[in-house]
N, C-alpha and C positions, 0 to 999 in steps of 0.2 A: 970485641969482634968475634970472639969464639961463640958467644951466646947468639949473636946474629946469625952465624952460619948454621948453628944447631936449629934455630927456628925456621930458617930457610928450608932446611931439609925436612923438618917435620910438616911444615905447611904444604910443601909439595907432595909429600906422601899422603897427607890427609885428603888430597884431591882425588885420590884413587881408592879402590876397594882392596888393593893388594896388601901384603903384610907390611907391618911397620918397619921403617928404615930400609925399604927396598931401594930407595934412591936418596941421595944426600945433597942434591943441588937442583936449582931450578932449571928449566929448559934452556939450552944454549949457554948455561952458566951466567945468564943475565940477571943480576940482582934487581934490575928495574922492573922485572915481571912479578916480583914478590907481592905488591899490593893487589894485583889482579888475581894472583893465586889465592890470597887470603879471602878476597871477596867471593871468588867462585867456591872455595871450600866451605865457608860459613853459610853461604846462601844455599848450597846443596844440603847441608845439615838441616837448615830450616825447612827446605822443601820436603825432606823425608821425615819431618817431625822430630828430629833429634834436637829438640829445643834446649834441653839441659846441657847436652854436649856442646852446642854452639855457645851457650852462656859461659861454660867453663873455659872453652878455648879462647874466647874473646877476652875473658877476664885475665887469663894467663898472658896473653899477648900484650894487653894493656900494661901489665906490671913489668914485663921483661923486655919488650922490644925497644930498640933505640931508633928504629926506622919511623920517622914522623908520619909518613903516609899510612904505614901499617897500623900505627897507634891510633890514628884518626879513624881508619876503617873499623878497627876493633871496637873503638868506643861506640860508633854508630850502630854496628851490627849487634853489639851486646844488648842494646835496648830493643832492637827489633826482635831478637830471639827471646828476650825476657817477656816482651809483650805477647808474643804468640804462646809462650809457656803459660802465662797468666790467663790467657783466653782459654787454653785447653783445660786448665784446672779451675775454670769458672771464677777466678779472682779478678773480676772486671774492674773493681775499684782500683786495683793495683796498676792497671793499664794507664790510668791517669797519672799515677806516680812515675810510671815508665816514661810518659810524655814529658813530665817535669825533669826527669833525669836526662832525657835526650836534649832538652832545651839548654842544658849546661854546655852544650857544644860550643856555643858562642863565647862562653867564658874561657874555655880551654883553647879553642882554635879560631876565635873570631878575628884575630889580626890578619892571619894569612891562611884561611881555610882552603883545603884542596878538594873537598867533597861536599860542597853546599848542595849540589843536586841530589846526592845520596841522602843528606839530612832531610830535605823536603820529601823525598820519596818515602822514607821510613815514617816520617811524621804523618803523611797521608795514609799509610797502611795501618798505623796504630789507631787513627781515627776511624778507619774502616772497621776495625775490630770492635769499636764502641758503637757502631751503627750510626756514626755521625758523618754521613756520606757527603753532605753539602760541603762541610769543612774539608773532608778528605779530597774532594775534587780540586779545591783551590790549591792545596799543597802539591798534589800530584801534577797539576799543570805547571806549577813553578819548576818542579824537577825536570819535566819534559822540555820546557823552554831552555833550561840551562844545558841539558844534554839529552837530546832525543834518542830514543831507542824503542824497539818493538814491545818490550816488556812493560815499559812505562805507559805506552799507549794503551796496552791491554788493561793496566790498572786504572787508567783514566776512564776507559769505557765501562769497566765494572762499576766504578763509583758513580758514574753518571746514570747508568741503568738503575742502580739501587736508589739513587736520589729520586728518579722518576717514579719508581715503584712505591716508595715510602711516603710520597707527598700526599697530604690529605686531599688536595685538589690536584690530581695528576695532570701532567702535560699530555696533550693529545697529538702534538706534532713530533714524531719520533725520527724525523729525517736526520737530525744531528747525530743520532746513534748510528744510522746507516752510513753516513759520511765518515764517521770515525772508524767503523769496521772496514770500510773500503780502503782505508789508509794502511791497514795491516797487511803484511806480506807473509802468508802462511808458511812459505818455504823457509823462512828464517827462524821459525819457532821450534823449540825443543818440545819434548812430550808433555811437560808440565804446562808450558805456554799454549800448546795446541789444545789441551784440555780446557784451559781458561777461555781460549778463543771460541771453541765450540759452545761452551756455556754461554758466552756473551752473544753469539749468533742466535742461540736458542732463546735467550732473553728478549732479543729484538723481535723475533717472530711471536713470542708470547705476548709482548706488548701490543703488537698489531693484530693479535687474536688469530694467528695461524697456529692453532694449538697442536695439530698433528706434527708439523715440521718442528715446532718448538720441542715437543717431547723427544723426537728422534735425535735432536742435537743435544739436549740435556743428557740423554742416555749415552750418547757418544762421549760426552765430557766425563760422565761418571765412570765409564769403562776405561778411559785413558787414565783417570785418577789425577788428583792434585791435592796436596795437603790443605790448601786453602778452601777447597770445595767439598771435601768429604765429611765435614762436621755437620751433616744433615742438610746442607743447602741443596745439593743435587737432588736428593730424594724429595725434599720439600717442593722444589720447582718442577720436578717430574710429576708430582701429585697435582700441582696447580695446572699444568698443561693438560693432564688427563681429566681433571675436573672441568676445565674449560671445554674440552671435547665431549663432555657428557659421559665419560667412563668413570662413574662415581665409585664403583667397587674397587677398581684399580687405583684410583686416587686415594681411597681410604687406606689401602695397603701401604702405599708409599708414605703417606702422612704418618702412619704408625711407626714405620722405620725411622723417619726423620725425628719423631718425638724422642726416640731412644738415643739419638746422636747429637741433637742440637745442644749447644752450650749456653749461649747468651740468653738471658731471661726474656728479652724482647722477641727473639726468634722462637723460643719455646712457647710463648704466649700466642704468637702468630700461628704456630702449628696447631695448638689446642683450638684456636678459633676456627681454623679450616676443618679440623676433625669434627667439631661441633656442627658446622654447617653441613658437611657431607653426611654425617650420621643422621641428622634430622631429615635430610632429603631422602635417605635410604630407609627411613622409618625405623632406624635403630634408636628408639626413643630413650631407653635406659642409658645407652652409651652417650647419646647426645647430652642428656642431663648430667652425666658424670664428667664429660669434657667441659661443660659449662661450669660445673662446680670446681674443676681443676683450675679454671681461670681465676676463680676467687682466691686461690692460694697466693696469687701475686698481688693482692690488694683488693679491697672492696670497691663498690660501685663509685665511690667518690674519687678514687685515684687511678682506677684501671680503665684506660680507654678501650682495650680489647674486650673487656667484659661489657662495657656500655654498648659497643658495636654489636656484640653477639646478642644482647638483650633486645636491641632495636630490630634485629633481623627476624625475630621469632614470628611475627605475623606473616612474613613472606615465605616461611618454610612449611608449605603444605599444611598438614593438620597438627604440627608439633605443639602449637599453643594448647591444644586439648590435653596433651601429655606432659606439659611443663609442670615441674614439681610445685612451683609457686604461682600457678595460674590465677588464683583468686587475687593475688597481690600485684598482678602484672600492671594494671593501670597506675598503681602507686609507684611502681618501679620506674615506669616510663616518665611519670611526672617528676621523679627525682632527677632523672637524666636531663629532662628539659630544663629544670632550674639550675642544674650544675653547668649547663652549656648554653644558657639562654641567648648569648650573643654570638654563637658560632653555629656551624652547619649541623652538628649533632643535635643541638638543642632544637633547631628548626625541624629536623626530621622527627624528633619526639613530638613536637607540636603537630606535625602533619599526621602522626598516628591518631591523635585525638580528633583532628579535623575529619579524617577519613572514617573514623568510628562514628562520628556524628552523622556523616552523609549516609552511612550504612544503616544505623539503628535509630538515629534521631536523638540519641541520648547525649547529655552534656556532662562531662566530668568537671567537678568544681574547679580544680586547678586550671583546666583548659579555659574556663570562663575568665579567670584572673589573667592568664597569659593573653587571651584575646583582647582584653582591655588594655594591656601594656604594649603590645606590638604596634609598630608603624608599618604601613604597606611596604616601604622600601627595605625593611629589615627581613621580610619574608618573600622577597621577590622570586627566589629560586624555587619555591614550592609550587608544584603543578598538581592540580586536581581536575576531576571531571565535573565542571560546573553544572552540567545539566542534571546531575544526580539529585540536586536540591529539589527538583520538580517531582521526584518520586518519594519524597518524605511523607511519612504518615502524619496524621493530625497532631500527634505528640511532637514529632520532629518539626513540623511547621510552627507550632507554638514556641518551641525552643529557638527556632530561627528568628522569630520576632524579638526574642530576648537578645540574641547576638546583634541584631540590627540596632537595638537601643544602646548596647554597650560600646560599640565601635563602628560607626557608620562607614568610615573610610576603609577599614579592613573588610567590612561586609562587601562593599563595592569592589574591592580589589580581588577577593576570592570568588564571589558569586555573580557580580555584575548584573546584567539584565535578567539573567536566570533567577537571581535572588529576588529582584523586584517582582518578577512574575510569580515566584513561589509565595511571596508575601500577599500578593493579590489573591492567590488561591486560598491562603489561610483566611483572609478576611471575607472571602466569598462563602466559605464553609461556616463561619461564625455569624453570617448574616449582616456583617457591616459592609454593605455594598458601596457605600460612599468611599471608604478607605480602599476598597478593592479597585474602584475606578481610578483612584489617584495613582496606585502602583501600576495599573495597566498602562497608564499614560507614560510612566517612567520607563517601562520595559520596552526597549527598542528592538523587538523581536517579531518575526513573522512566523508564529508557531500555532498549530491547531488549538493548543490549550488556551492561548490568549483569545483567540476568536470564540472559543467555547464559552469562556467566562463572560466575555463581553456580550455574546449572543444570548446567554441564559438570563442575564440581568435585563436585557431588552425584552426578552420573551416574557419574563415574569411581570413586566409592566405592560404587557399586551402588544409588544412589537416583535414578533418572532421572525421577522423577515431576514435579518442579518444571520441569525442562527441557521435559517433554511438555506441561505446562500453557501455557507461554509460547511454545512452538514456532510456533503460528499467527501470532504477532506479528512473527516474524523475516522478513527479506527478504534476497535476494541471497546473499552468501557465508555470512552467519550461518545462514541456513536450510539451506544445503548442509552446512556443518560440523556443525550440530546433529544432522542425520540420522545421522552417524557415531557421535556420542557417545550418542545414544539407543540405537543398536544395541549399543554397548559396555556401557551400563548394564544392558540386559536380558541381555547375555551373562554378566555377573557373576551374574545371578540364574538362569541356565540356561533362560531363556525364548527358545528358538531360533525359535519361531514369530514373535515380535516382532523378534528379531534379523534374520531373513530379510526381514521386511517393511521395516524401516528401512534395512538395508544394501543391499538391492536398489534402493531409491529413491536412496540415496546414490551407488551406482555409476553409476546413470543420470545423476544431476544433475552429477556431477563428471567426467564423460567429457570428455577434451581439456583438462582443467585440471591442469597439472603440479604445482601447489602442493599437490595432494591425493594425490600418488603413494604416499606411505607409508601413508596411510589406506586407499587403494584396494588396495594390496598386502595389508595386514592383513585387510581385510574379505573380499576375494575368496579369499584362501588359507584362512581359517578356515571360510568357508561351503563351499568346495570339499571340504575334509577332512571336515567334519561330514556333508555329504551322502554322501560315499563310505562313511563308517562306517555310515550308515543304509541303505545299499544302493542309493541313487539315483545309480548310476554315471554315467549320461549327464549329469545336471545337475551333478554334482560335477566331472566332467571339464571342462565349460564354464567353471566358475569358476576351475579351475586354469589353463586356457588364458588367461583374463583376467589371472591372476597373472603368467604369463610375459610378457604384453604390457607389464605395468608394469615387471617386472624388466629388460626389454630397455632401458629408459630410465635405469636406475640402474647405477652403476659397482661397487656392492658386492653383497652377498647371493649370492656364487657358490655357496655350499653350498645355499641355498634353490633356486637355479636347477636344480641337479643333482637335488635331491630331488624337485622338482615334475615334472621331465622323466621321472624314473624312475617316479613315481606314475602319470603318464599312460601310460607304456609298460605298466605293470602292468594298467591298466584297459582300454586300447584295443588292446593287443597291440603286439609289437615292430615289425612291418612298418609299421604305420600311424604309428609314432612315429619311425622312423629319420630321415626328412627333417627333422623338427622337432629331433631330437637333434643332427643335423649343423649345423643353422642356429645352434645355441647352442654351437658348438664353442669351448670355453674353452681358454685358451692353455697351461695347465700340462700336462706330459707324462703324468702319471698319468691324467688325464681322457681324453687322446687315445688312450692305450693301451686304456682301457676301452671307448671308442667302437669301436676296431678289433675288439675281441673281440665286441661286440654285432653289428657288421656281419657278422662271420663266422657268427654264430649265425643271423642273418637270412637269409643266403644259403643256409645248409643247410636252413632251413625251406622 
């Protein structure tokens, strides 16, 4: 009895900050208040981070008290205090041991437990320390159902918010959090609970992307302080809110503060990940590389999801890829991520990187071709690309597109659809296989200028330029320029030189200084020149032949045509006026040089 009275006095005194033994009995002398005093005293120690003090006091109570309820409370709070101590000292594996110790509750008190609700509450908190929020929510709800109070409601809200935040596929309906927050009565909260409440309100606004208000509430929470929040979490989430608001430099500052404070390896990795993202966006390239390297200290690419996520983000971070230390190895790195996560979202995003690389450059990475062969359309349903980009591929890209079509027709249709068929038609058009071109044009259920252009050109080539002429007004840019040539060609087949001259004149004007049209320019100017010479329009014909020589000067072949054109001009304009021109096109073979000497001699005699 004496020992009980001593502990009653001690526990009551520990509830206050006054000198030891200032009081020697509980309020109103009621010994029934003792368990509440113990709970309040130890919980206060935990809240102010006196974890070892709480551990020692609960251990002493467990060994000495004869009050069953006090003994039960001491047992439960002992593991709570020990769990927080191990969290503070980064002994996270020991928190699992603390959970094991806590579960002995049923062995000691299972027949007639008084504080089952407290057991579930503490179990939920310990799982929270391990970042196992889903499991924590379950136990915290059990505690609340047994004995509802505001603090337990706050703990549930915190665990629910963290569950939402940490999900790989996050929830998008956050109304449940709003409803839970509305159940809280702020007037009943002490300063520590108010800090947690402000933090949770800030988290809600963060999730719905009201970053300015989220930051304000996170800052309020931080200023009020709470032991559970000050280990880097408040600074981290202030940084997240500022980053969301576009205040990257301020976010960078808070993330650096958080990095010094966070304890759990998962939280440290998350902070390094955000520092990497923000540093790269701020063009702090050396720091970004350093933070990325910091992630590797928590495990290599095979085991570290944060490292994988950071690596996948690189192409989205402005120009950081150009400053990435392992830039040359980046495709191989992404390939490894793809194979490690082939059947999940991260693997599909790695696959998307190669797909978008192909749409941009036309190049195919070997592992991408293998993955392309293995994927089924339903496995990559979430990947979104701009299908129309396939129509802008170069000749090399179109040739690689043909290979993708052969490797997996179902996936080809899934990603490129009718645009893919039209791109294949474009490829076969350029290689001259117009039969295959027509086949894919029929498959492409699109009403686009490029489709009408390809079909119209094929018709014009065969002497039927009428469809091309109908759709010509809808063409723009290069299509319009090239269509002019083929319209001229189509009417050339029909002997309509009036229309040939009309379209080819416009073509020669539109294609000036565009070297990709040199062959067409050569053809059009030469044929127009020869035709006009035959019709007796010597001056006009000579002008077209001079245009022909300008084009030939840019080409390494057609030596015979050069000579023939020069001689034609000499025939039309006279030898003297053509000698300088002939000399400027002095070809290297000896026969032509001897011929020029002979012409020069004739010119001198004249």
